[in-house]
C-alpha positions as CSV (number, residue, x, y, z in Angstrom):
1,S,-86.7,142.9,193.5
2,S,-86.5,141.2,190.1
3,L,-87.0,137.5,189.3
4,N,-83.9,135.4,188.6
5,L,-85.0,133.6,185.4
6,V,-81.4,132.5,184.4
7,N,-80.5,130.3,187.4
8,P,-83.3,130.4,189.9
9,I,-83.2,128.8,193.3
10,Q,-84.6,125.2,193.3
11,R,-86.6,124.3,196.4
12,D,-89.5,122.1,197.3
13,T,-90.6,124.2,200.3
14,A,-90.9,127.9,201.0
15,T,-91.9,130.1,204.0
16,I,-94.5,132.7,203.2
17,P,-95.0,135.5,205.7
18,K,-98.5,136.5,206.9
19,L,-100.4,138.2,204.1
20,G,-97.4,137.4,201.9
21,W,-97.2,135.8,198.5
22,L,-94.9,133.5,196.5
23,K,-94.4,133.2,192.8
24,I,-93.5,129.7,191.6
25,R,-92.5,128.4,188.2
26,F,-92.1,124.7,187.3
27,T,-91.8,122.6,184.2
28,V,-95.0,120.8,183.3
29,D,-93.8,117.4,182.1
30,N,-95.4,114.7,184.3
31,P,-99.1,113.9,183.6
32,G,-101.2,113.6,186.7
33,V,-102.8,115.5,189.6
34,W,-100.3,116.9,192.0
35,P,-101.0,118.6,195.3
36,M,-99.5,121.9,196.6
37,H,-100.1,122.2,200.3
38,C,-99.0,123.7,203.6
39,H,-97.0,121.5,206.0
40,I,-99.0,122.7,209.0
41,D,-101.6,119.9,209.5
42,W,-104.5,121.9,210.6
43,H,-104.1,124.2,207.5
44,L,-104.7,121.1,205.3
45,S,-107.7,120.1,207.3
46,I,-109.4,123.5,206.7
47,G,-108.8,123.2,202.9
48,M,-105.6,125.0,202.3
49,L,-104.6,122.7,199.4
50,A,-104.3,123.3,195.7
51,Q,-104.0,120.8,192.9
52,F,-102.2,121.1,189.6
53,V,-103.5,119.0,186.8
54,E,-100.8,118.4,184.2
55,F,-101.9,117.2,180.8
56,P,-105.4,116.2,181.8
57,K,-106.1,114.0,178.8
58,A,-102.8,112.0,179.3
59,A,-103.4,111.8,183.0
60,R,-106.9,110.4,182.4
61,E,-105.6,107.8,179.9
62,A,-102.8,106.7,182.3
63,F,-105.4,106.4,185.1
64,D,-107.7,104.4,182.9
65,K,-104.9,101.9,182.1
66,K,-103.5,101.4,185.6
67,A,-106.3,102.2,188.2
68,P,-106.8,99.5,190.8
69,F,-110.3,98.1,190.6
70,E,-111.0,99.2,194.3
71,W,-110.9,102.8,193.1
72,C,-113.8,102.1,190.8
73,E,-116.1,101.9,193.8
74,S,-115.3,105.6,194.6
75,C,-115.8,106.6,191.0
76,T,-119.2,104.9,191.0
77,A,-120.2,106.4,194.3
78,A,-119.4,109.8,192.9
79,K,-121.4,109.0,189.7
80,N,-118.3,109.8,187.7
81,P,-116.8,106.5,186.5
82,T,-113.7,106.6,184.3
83,Q,-113.7,104.6,181.2
84,Y,-111.5,102.0,183.0
85,C,-114.1,101.6,185.7
86,A,-117.0,101.7,183.4
87,N,-115.5,98.6,181.6
88,K,-114.8,96.8,184.9
89,I,-118.0,97.3,186.8
90,R,-120.6,94.6,186.1
C-alpha cells in the first residue's frame, strides 16, 4: 500500500505484528530527548527503547539553564558534567 502524505492518521500508539515494521513521521519542533517505547513493561526492561534527540544544541542549552542541582550529582558520577553543573559544583 502507499503512504498517505496528504492527511495521515495521527496516533500516539500503534500495534506492530511479530516481525512487522512501522514507518513514522513527525514534526521536529520541540528541543529535548524524547523516548519511543513499547507499552509492555518487560520489553522496556530488556532495552526495547529508542530516544529521539531533537535539536541537540538547543536541548543542551535549555538543560543547562533549568537543570535542578540534584541532577549534577549524576552528571559528575558519569564524568560528563554539563556547563550548568560544572558551574554549580564546588
